[in-house]
Steps between C-alpha positions, in 0.01 A plus 500: 500500500610856430521759784274795425405834654194717450326781688149536639290800397562656843876469467605182681778295342409133460738214428426158360577217260357459151490216250294540184426130450333372184387794284166326437416454866354739762707679764451453875594773750568362849420703813647386834364528854567730795859497629600273214670562166489374142676184626174383659350427160813388317406131489156583360660725240742224398211256449320762291810567293537128431157517339608789279346791690686827521566584864568819695587480868564824688527640851214721613587839650651470848597139430811327372715728286227749407460854634403573860144607573213458745311173469131554421379138463458521126355848455811682380675173413244455224689777319799263489287240323409762241867587455579131447222480240640805322846337494360183343297691243804705405689180418226266371198715426302237310481228770229452764605555861388320817577563867593244767520622859513362854357666815583871473603421144158351421317805636743733324453312174121530522516868590753556223275332245241764583746789494641416155255293299598249237620197692353179364501290820602503868609220731425631851645281774392600855364845424323715758165674446605860562756721673249585772384145566847346514636759747200447728519120467872483579455733796245258645714199407829628647376689805171323569326837532205660320601705200315805635637750578875441467505318166253751359728786604798322346312458172398867500851622586660288227247611242549868579879474519527317168227698326273228366134409534395174663326415173844487337577190710167320451599179321151353505351809334768489231415137423130586479580786263702278264264241348733470201789370715533126577659431839620180664463549876718274717481445876618259766234345719722554809565868431394711799638824352304485174245224565361308201167672556662818366607325181148360463358849543734641235416213268130573539574866417654406165257479210737348245403142404864386499566616858566214739582419862766264637508422873803289597450268800753541780649825365556799726537859381681523167616137524268332250785461250723333759217282628402353163741613232375266228131567561561874527690525171252271328211725602682818396599373156154350443353842578741672262410237241137614519594866472758451225376190313684590182834522684469225761604183320779361720492298819637651824874464549639237738416557865 
C-alpha cells in the first residue's frame, strides 16, 4: 500500500494508506474506532484487496498520525470521511465507493454518508444511535448514575464548545433520511456498550431493500470480526455482492 496524505475541509491533515486494486472493482474506505488507528481494520482491508477492491485506510483526526483535534464522536470526524472520499474520487473518479467502519468509525461513516452524498454502501459495525444517546448511555454504564443532570450538561457544554447541533450527530435520523443507501449493520450479542437492540433499531430505520443485519453470538463491543472471522467476512462480501452484483464475481480470500 502507498502512504498518502490529504486534508479535511476544516484544515486537519489526515494520513493513510491507499491501494487502487482492480480498476473494474469498487473502492472501500475503512474508518476505525475510538482510540484506535487505521491498523484496526488492516486485516479486513487485506481481505478486500485480495478480492480486487481498492482500499483506503486512514487515521481520523486526533488519532494515529493525523492532526490533533477534539473528539466529537463522529460529528466533526464525518468531515474526514468526506476528505477521504474526495481523495478517492480525485484518483479513480469512475468507481463506486463504499464505507466500512467499526464503533466510532461506523457512526462516523454513517454521518459522513449524509454529509457528502454519493456512497454506494456502508458496513456499520457497532454503531451508536446518536451523539446525545451514546454520551448518556455511557455515563449510566460507567458511573451507574442517571444521565440527568450531569451527562446532559456535558452534552450541552461539548455542543456549545465545538459549535455543532445535536442533530449533526443523529445517526438514526441520517439512516432514515437515506433510503437510497444500503447498509449492513453488525453487532455482537454480548455488547453492553452498543447493544444489538441499537443495530436492530438502525436496521429498521433503513428503507433500502438490500440493507441487512448481522448479530454475532458471543461477540462483545467491536469484536464481531475476532469472534467469527469467517462468518463475518462471508456476510460482508455477500452484502457487497448484492450491492455490486456486476463486480462481485470472486469468492472471499482465504481466512
